[in-house]
C-alpha positions in Angstrom: -30.4 232.0 162.3 -32.9 231.5 165.1 -30.7 232.1 168.1 -32.7 230.2 170.7 -35.2 227.4 170.9 -37.7 227.2 173.8 -39.8 224.2 174.8 -42.3 225.4 177.4 -43.3 222.9 180.1 -45.4 222.7 183.2 -42.6 221.8 185.7 -41.0 224.2 188.1 -37.7 223.1 186.6 -36.1 224.9 183.6 -33.2 223.2 181.7 -30.8 225.8 180.4 -28.5 224.6 177.5 -26.3 227.5 176.4 -23.5 225.5 174.8 -25.1 222.7 172.8 -25.6 224.8 169.6 -23.3 224.3 166.6 -24.5 227.0 164.2 -22.0 229.5 163.1 -23.0 232.4 160.7 -21.0 232.5 157.5 -19.4 235.9 158.3 -17.8 234.2 161.4 -17.2 230.8 159.9 -15.2 232.2 157.0 -12.7 233.7 159.4 -12.2 230.7 161.7 -9.1 228.7 161.3 -9.1 224.9 161.2 -9.0 224.8 165.0 -12.0 227.1 165.2 -14.0 225.1 162.6 -13.4 221.9 164.7 -15.9 223.3 167.3 -14.2 221.1 169.9 -15.6 223.0 172.9 -19.2 222.2 172.2 -21.3 220.6 174.9 -22.0 217.8 172.4 -25.3 216.0 172.4 -26.4 217.8 175.6 -30.0 218.0 174.4 -30.1 214.3 173.6 -28.6 213.4 177.0 -31.3 215.2 179.0 -34.2 214.5 176.6 -37.1 213.0 178.4 -35.5 212.8 181.8 -38.0 215.1 183.4 -41.4 215.3 181.7 -42.8 218.8 181.7 -39.4 220.5 182.1 -39.0 223.7 180.2 -35.9 223.8 177.9 -34.1 226.9 176.7 -31.5 226.0 174.2 -29.0 228.2 172.4 -28.6 227.3 168.7 -25.5 229.3 168.1 -22.0 228.0 168.9 -20.1 229.4 171.9 -17.4 230.5 169.5 -19.8 233.0 168.1 -20.5 234.3 171.6 -20.7 232.5 174.9 -24.2 232.7 176.4 -22.8 231.7 179.8 -20.4 234.6 180.1 -20.9 238.0 181.6 -22.1 240.3 178.7 -19.6 243.0 180.1 -16.8 240.6 179.3 -15.7 240.4 182.9 -14.0 237.1 183.8 -15.9 234.6 185.9 -12.6 233.2 187.3 -10.2 236.1 187.8 -6.6 234.9 187.7 -7.4 231.5 186.1 -7.2 230.5 182.5 -10.6 230.7 180.8 -12.2 231.8 177.6 -14.0 235.1 177.0 -17.4 236.4 175.9 -16.4 236.0 172.2 -13.6 233.5 172.6 -10.3 234.0 170.7 -8.8 230.7 171.8 -10.2 227.2 172.5 -10.0 225.4 175.9 -6.4 224.3 175.0 -5.3 227.9 174.5 -5.1 227.6 170.7 -6.2 230.5 168.5 -9.6 230.1 166.8 -9.3 232.8 164.1 -7.2 233.3 161.0 -4.5 235.8 162.1 -5.8 239.4 162.0 -9.5 238.5 161.6 -10.5 238.4 165.3 -13.7 240.4 166.2 -13.3 244.0 167.3 -15.4 245.7 170.0 -18.1 246.8 167.6 -18.5 243.3 166.2 -18.6 241.8 169.8 -21.4 244.4 170.6 -23.3 243.3 167.5 -23.0 239.6 168.4 -24.2 240.4 172.0 -27.3 242.0 170.6 -28.1 239.3 168.0 -27.4 236.2 170.1 -26.5 236.7 173.7 -29.4 239.1 174.5 -32.1 237.0 172.8 -31.0 233.9 174.6 -31.2 235.6 178.0 -34.4 237.4 177.1 -36.0 233.9 176.4 -34.5 232.5 179.6 -35.6 235.4 181.8 -39.1 235.1 180.3 -39.3 231.4 181.2 -38.0 232.0 184.7 -40.7 234.6 185.2 -43.4 232.4 183.7 -42.5 229.3 185.8 -42.3 231.4 189.0 -45.7 232.9 188.3 -47.2 229.4 188.1 -45.4 227.7 191.0 -44.3 230.6 193.2 -40.7 229.5 192.6 -38.5 228.3 189.7 -35.4 226.2 189.5 -32.9 226.8 186.7 -30.8 223.7 186.1 -27.9 224.7 183.7 -26.8 221.7 181.7 -23.1 221.5 180.7 -20.5 219.1 179.6 -16.7 219.3 178.9 -13.8 217.1 178.0 -12.4 215.6 181.1 -8.7 216.4 180.4 -7.9 220.0 179.6 -4.6 221.0 181.2 -5.0 224.7 180.1 -8.1 225.0 182.4 -7.5 222.5 185.2 -5.0 219.9 186.5 -5.6 216.2 186.2 -8.9 214.5 185.2 -12.1 216.4 186.0 -14.6 214.6 188.2 -17.6 213.3 186.4 -20.1 215.6 188.2 -19.1 219.2 189.0 -21.9 221.0 190.8 -21.8 224.8 190.8 -23.8 227.1 193.2 -21.3 229.9 193.5 -20.4 228.7 197.0 -24.1 228.4 198.0 -25.3 231.8 196.9 -27.4 230.8 193.9 -29.9 228.2 195.4 -31.3 227.0 198.6 -29.1 224.6 200.6 -31.7 221.9 200.1 -31.1 222.0 196.3 -27.3 221.6 196.7 -27.9 218.9 199.3 -30.1 216.9 196.9 -27.4 217.2 194.2 -24.6 216.1 196.4 -26.6 213.2 197.8 -27.8 211.9 194.4 -24.5 212.4 192.6 -22.3 211.5 195.5 -24.0 208.0 195.7 -23.9 207.3 192.0 -21.7 204.3 191.9 -18.3 204.8 190.4 -19.0 208.4 189.3 -17.1 211.0 191.3 -18.5 214.4 192.3 -17.3 217.8 193.6 -19.3 220.8 194.8 -18.0 224.3 193.8 -14.6 223.0 192.7 -13.1 224.3 189.4 -16.6 225.2 188.2 -18.7 227.2 190.6 -21.4 228.1 188.1 -21.2 230.4 185.2 -22.8 233.8 184.6 -26.2 232.3 184.0 -26.3 230.6 187.4 -24.9 233.7 189.2 -27.2 236.1 187.3 -30.5 234.3 187.9 -29.9 232.5 191.2 -31.7 234.5 193.9 -33.1 232.0 196.4 -34.6 234.8 198.6 -36.9 235.7 195.7 -37.8 232.1 194.9 -35.5 231.6 191.9 -32.9 228.9 192.4 -30.1 228.2 190.0 -27.6 225.3 189.9 -25.1 224.3 187.2 -23.9 220.8 186.5 -20.7 220.5 184.5 -20.2 216.8 183.5 -17.2 215.0 182.1 -18.1 214.0 178.6 -16.4 210.5 178.6 -19.4 209.1 180.6 -21.7 209.5 177.6 -19.7 210.2 174.5 -16.4 210.0 172.7 -14.2 212.9 173.8 -12.4 213.3 170.5 -13.6 214.0 167.0 -16.1 212.9 165.6 -17.5 213.3 169.1 -19.9 210.4 168.8 -22.7 209.9 171.3 -22.3 206.5 173.0 -25.7 205.2 174.0 -24.5 202.3 176.2 -22.5 204.7 178.3 -25.2 207.4 178.3 -27.8 204.9 179.5 -25.7 204.4 182.7 -25.6 208.1 183.6 -29.1 209.2 182.4 -30.9 207.5 185.3 -28.7 209.4 187.7 -29.5 212.7 186.1 -33.2 211.8 186.0 -33.2 211.0 189.7 -31.6 214.3 190.5 -34.0 216.3 188.4 -37.0 214.6 190.0 -35.6 215.3 193.5 -35.2 218.9 192.7 -38.6 219.1 191.1 -40.2 217.6 194.2 -38.5 220.2 196.5 -40.1 222.9 194.4 -43.5 221.4 194.1 -43.7 220.6 197.8 -42.7 224.1 198.8 -39.5 223.0 200.6 -37.4 225.6 198.8 
């Protein structure tokens, strides 16, 4: 399995897509139970949703499923949200708290280390290389981490999730102008609601790469899936709905790109 796909572009914006992959190697698949094989926590169709919205954007996409290893988790296994329900580096449960593996077949420490080397590390090596390449060209780089999630998951959060969930780790991962552009565009997007640094403050990717003082800005957008797809199996992409939200995403990406090209960040 090729763990990562990279599409190099000329824009200062990089689209990270760590959770859209659906490939699971046989040695893992054979030990997943029916819940695990449902792959319900995929960021379904995330590549299709963002495709063509910002010509010239670089795309770094994980091909492996997050149940193999989560490319947006700290490789040490440390929790991003201490004290809150979440899933780990190699998840043992899904977002509803249900076990993923046939009892007794969960990965041990050695297997987790092997998955980290085969999947997590190559994804981040590719992402780091693109951040360095783009920064060398433009003097700055913006990593826009693309995510989506079911809007109702009581195990993780109360009530219905807002449509747009912006994460900047409380302002630490990008210039204030980037967050301001996001809140302005998404906060004025009709009936779509928005929150900044709510339940999702940005995953390990955003926190690891975001260093605005050095010219690398990172921002995560976690989006409720019902605005572009069916939130239950078979997880169908819904073009009519997606066509309402895609212009909003395109506007946001162009605004962020302009900030970088004009040297305002």
